[in-house]
N, C-alpha and C positions, 0 to 999 in steps of 0.2 A: 499712649491708647487713647487719647483724647480725640485726635486726629481720625484715628479708624472708626471709634464710635459716630464721629460727624459723618463720615464717609457712608455709614451703613445708617444713619438716622437712629442709632440706637440710644435711649436717653435713660436707660435703667442703671441699676448699680452694678459694679464691677467685682460682685462676689460669686465663688466659684460653687453655685447651687445650681441644680439641674435647670429651673426655671429660667435662669440667666444664661445658660449654655444654649438651651432652646430657643431662646428669644435672639441670640446673637447668629446662630446658624439660620434661623428664618430670616433676618434682616440682611445677612450677608448675601444670601443667595437672590436675593430680590434687588440689592442694591449694586454688587458688583459683576458684571457678567462674565459669562464664560466667553472667549475667544481665543482665536489663534493667529492675529492679525502678523505677529512678528515672524514665527516660522513659515507662514503662507509667501512673506515676502521676502524670504531668504535671511532675515535677521536673527543673531544668536538670542536665545531665551535665558537671561541670567536670573538664578533661583537663590542667590544669596539673598537674606534679609533686606538689607538696605535698597538693594536694587528693586526686589517685591514690593516693598513698603512705597517707594518713590512712584512707580508705575500705577500700582493699582490703588493707592491711598491719594496720593498727592497729584497724579498724572492724569485721572480722569480715564483710566483704560480698566480693562479687565484681564484676564489670563487663562491658563489651563491649570491642571490639578496640580503640578509642581508649584505652580506661584499663588494659587488660591490656598492651598492646605498648608503650604509655608507659613503665610500670613496668619491664617487662623491658629495654627498650631502656637505661633509667638505669642499671639494674644491670650490664647488659654494658659499657655505657661504662665505667663506675666500674672495671670490670675491665681495662680497657685496649683493649677491641676497638672498633674503629671500625665504627659501627651507622649504617646509612643508613634513614631513614623513606621508605616508599613506599605507594603506595594502588593499590589493586586494584577492579575491576568485578565485581560478584559475579554468577556465572552460574548457579549452584546453583537449580535448580527455575524458570529463566527461560526463554522462548520462545526457540527456536532462532534464531540470528542477530541477536539482539536486541543492543544496546550500551548496557547501563545506566549510569548515572553512577557516578562513583567514589565508594564510600561505605565501604570497608575498609581500614583500615591494617595494614599488614605491614611487616617488617624483612629487611634484607639486611645480611648482613656475611661478610667472609672467615674463615673457619676453619681452621686449619691451612693457610692458604694458598689455600683452594679457597670461592668464593664459594657462600653458601647463603640460602635462604628460612628466615626463622624467624618464626612465627606462634602465639601462645598464644591468640587471641582470634576464633576460626571457630566458636564452638559446638558442635555435636554432631560435627563433622567436623574438629575442629582436629587437626593433624598434632601428635604427640606427641614428635617429635623434629626438628631442623633438617633442611632437604633440600637436596640439592646441587643447584646451578643449571648445573652443567657435563654433564649427561646426561639423556637421555630416557628412559632406562631405569627399571624399577620400583624403588620404593625403600620397604622394608618397615620399619613402624612398629609399636610395640607394639599399636597401635588401630586399623591400618588400611594398606592398600598404596596408594602414591601414585605419580604421575609428573608430570613437568613438560615439555609440549611447546612448543618453540620456533615462533612464527609470526611472522615477520619480526623487528621490534625487541619483540615481546611474548613473554611466557611465559603458557601456560595450565596451571593445576593441575588434575588430575584425579584421582579417587579409585576405585577399584575396588569397585563394590557390586553384591552379586548375580552376579557374572561380567561385568558391564560397566563400562567405564570412563565416568565421567559428571563432566562438568565443574564444579569450584567457584568458580573466579575466573580472571580475566586482568588481567595488570599489566604494566607495564614498569620500566624502572630509572630512570626519572626523580625526582630526588630531591624530597620534598614538605616544605614547612614547618609550623612550629607554626600559622602563620595559615592555611594550607591546612586542617590538621585541624580548625580551629577552625571553619571554615565545612561541612565534611564532617560533624563532628560535630553542629553545629547542625541540619542537615538530618536525618540519621538519629535525633535525639531529639526533634524538634518537628513535622515534615512529617505531616499527619494521616494520610495513607497508609503511612507507615514502619510496616514489620512490628514496630519497638521500642515503637511508640506504641499501636498497635492490639493488639496480644497479649503475653502473660506468658510469658517463654522462660527457661529456666535448663538449663546442660548440665554435666557433670562427668564426668572419666574417673576410673576407679579400677583397682585390680590386677587385677580380674575382668572388666571391661569400661567400658560408659558407662552414665549415667542421663540422660535428657532430659526436660524438661517444655516442654509448649506449651498453655498454658491449663489446662484440668482434666485432660489426659492425661498421665500420667505413664508413660513407658516405661524398658525395661532393656535393654540389649543385651550379654549375655555373650561372652566369648572362645568359649565351648563352649555348645553347647546353643542352644533356642530362645530368642528376646527373648518379654518379655511386655508387655503395655498393661493399665494398671489407671485406671480414670476416678475421679478423686478426687470426693468425695460432697457437700463442703461447705468452707466456708473453713477450717476449723478442721484438715480433713485436708490441706489446701493449705499452711497455716502449717506444719505438722508435717513436710510433706514438704522443703519448703525448708529447714527448720532441719536435719532428720536425715538427709536423701539428700544435699543438695546442702551442708550446712554453712553455710548464710546467716544472718547474725544480722539479721533484719528491721528497720526502721526502725520507731521509736516512733510512736505517734500514730494519731487516727481515720482518717486519709487511707487507711492500708493496710486497715483493717476496710472502709470504705466501699468501695474499689476491689475487693477481693476478694468483697465480697457481689454487688456490681454484676456481676462477671465470671461467678459462678452464675446470678444471676437471668437474664442473657442466654442462658446454656446451656439454663435451663428454659424459656424461652419460643421457644427456635430449633425 
């Protein structure tokens, strides 16, 4: 755990109490960026713990939900918490009443005797703190206001955005196995219509707000004041943004160069 603590800048105790879990989640989302560079490049995404630890902790990279939450689950388990892996259907920006496949990994654990949702891998709308499952009331995090509505055996996570409650994803408490996650991960990282295959995405929280990237579009969402949007001009600016804004150590090789050049070529022809 020492390497993980160093990676996220956590200097507290490794005891399974609510304050520690909240601090770990907060440090994690500020230090390990959400990114999908590997599936965007057509590379396989390994989600076994040694591969995830090598990439996210020692390799200077980020990852998406299957990597991020696999890593945090291992840390919390080593601290003595019983952590259950769940799966969610992403509703964000989906048509109303649709029922998409389960493509998002989340965690559930009792913290201080209360069941909580824990998720450090939902990109720009990742909750920056564990969320209680025993209330439908508002839950204020450092980077947003959330609520969990109960619909039968399911929960729907919503986020307050511009005064509206918008759905992020829907889930139940059915435990998922590593074999389940292998299938979900394979689909998310290889299906031609998956957003992780088609688009380059990155997100990272920081003390003053969040940064997000989608393709050439770099956005900043500060806690105070108006946000900003900038269109990156060329692959060099994209590489600099990924390194300087999101803290991502890009993989070496011509594959990155070619893929980023193609991304800008598509933009110019659009």
